[in-house]
N, C-alpha and C positions, 0 to 999 in steps of 0.2 A: 326642532320639535317644540311646540308650545305646550307647556304643562300648567294646568291650573290646579291648585290644591285647596281643598276646603275640609272642614272638620265635620264629622258626623257624631252625634251623641243622642242617645235615647232620652237623656235627662234635660239637657240644656243645649240648644243649638249655638249658643254664644260662648261656650266654655273655652277659655284659654288660660293657661297653657295646656298642652296635651297632658292628660292624666292617665294613670295605669288603666289598661283595658279600654281605652278610648280609641276609636278607629280614625285613621286618616286615609282619605280616598284620593288617589291620584288619578284624575280623569285624563283619558287620552283623546286627542283630536281624532276626527273620523278616519284619517289615513292610517292611524295607528291601531284602530279598533280591529282591523283584520289580523294584525300581528298579535293581538291579545289572545287569540285562539291558540297561539303557539305556547309551548311550555315556558314557564317562568325560569329564567337562568339565574345562577348564583350572583353574577355581577349585577343583573337588574334588581334582584332582591336587595343587595347592598345599597345600590343607588336610591331605591325607594325608601329604605330605612333611613338613609342620611337626609333625604328630603323631609321626612316626617320629624326627624330629630331637630331640624332647624326651627320647627314650630314650638318646641318645648321651652319652658321658662329656664330650665337647667339642663341643657343638652349635653351630650358628650363633650368634655372639655379637659384641659390640663390642670387648671387651678380651681380651688373650691369656690372662689368668688366669681360669679358671673362669667360672661364671655362665652364664646362658642368656638370650638376647634374641631368639629366633626370632620372637616376636610383633611385633618392631619392623619386620620386613619386611612389605611389602604382601601382601594376600590375592589379588592379581591381578598379571599381568605389568606391570613398570614400575619406577620408582625413586622414592625419597624421600630427602631430605637431612636428616640429623640432626647433632647436635653432640656430641662426646665431650670429656670433661675431660682436660686435659693437665697440670694443676698440682698435683694432690693433693686436698685437701679441696675440696668443692664451693664455688666462689667465690660471693660474694653476687651477686644478680641485677644485671646491667648495670654492675658495677663493675670487672670484670676480664675484658674480652673476649679478652685474650691467652690465657686459660686454656681457651678453647673452640675446638676445631678441627672443621671440617666433615668428615663422612663420608657417602658415598652408599651406600645399601643398594638393590641391584637384585634383582629376581626375573626370571629368564629362563626361559621355557618353550618347549621345542621338541618337535615330534612325534617319537616313536620309531618310525620307519617299519618297522624290522625286527620289532619285538615288539608294536607297538600301544602305546597309552598315551602317556606324556610323560616327557621328561627335565626335571626341575625343578632349577634352579641358584639358590642364594642367594649373592649376591656382596657383598663390602664393598670400597669404593674410597675411598682417602684419600691425602692428600699428606703425605709425611714427608721432611724435609730436602731439599725441592725436587724430589722425584721421586714420581711416582704409584705407589702401592702397591695391590695387589689380593689378596684372599683369597676362596676360594669353597668351597662344599659342594654336591655334586651327588647327586641322588636320581633313580632310575628308578621311575616309577609305572606299573604295568601296567594293562590294561583289567580285569583280575581284582581290582584294588585292592591288589595286593601291592606293597610299597615296598621297593626295594633301595638301600642306601646305596652310591653309586658311588665317590666320591672326595672328598678335601679337598686343596686345593692353594693355593699362593700364598705371599706374604710373611707373616712373623709379624705378628699383630695388634698394635695399640698396647698398651703395658703399662698395667696398672691403676694409676692414680695413688695414691700412698700418703699 
C-alpha cells in the first residue's frame, strides 16, 4: 500500500513540526478507498497515530534529546518493558547492569464517543530517584482517518547519556 502523508492547517500550510490540534491526513490510494467505508480498527488507529508522530519535531521517544522511537511502542493496546542506558556509552553486555534502567512503554486506546474513532496515547513510565515518572503523547484518530495531535504532557524524559 502506498501512503502519502501531508499536513493540513487552517493557519499555515507549511507548518512543521506537527503542533497540538493540527491535523495530519493519511490519504489512501483508490483501491483502499473502498475499505475506508469500513469501521476504523484499533490497530489501524495506532498505525495512523504512529505515522503522524513521525512528522513531529519531538515525537514519542525514550530520551529527552531528539531522536524518534515511536516504533518501540506496541502496535496494539498494552505495554512492553524496555531498558534505557543511564551511564553514557553503551556498557558491555552483562557487565554493568547498573547502567540499564527499566522503562515501560504503554499504548492506551479509548473510543472517542463524541467524534467517533479513537484516542491513542503513547506513554512512557520509569522510576527516577525513587519516584515514578510519566510522559505521554496523545492523538485523536477520526473514523475519516484524520489524525489530530492532542497533547504532550508529563515529566521530562531521561537525559540522553553522553
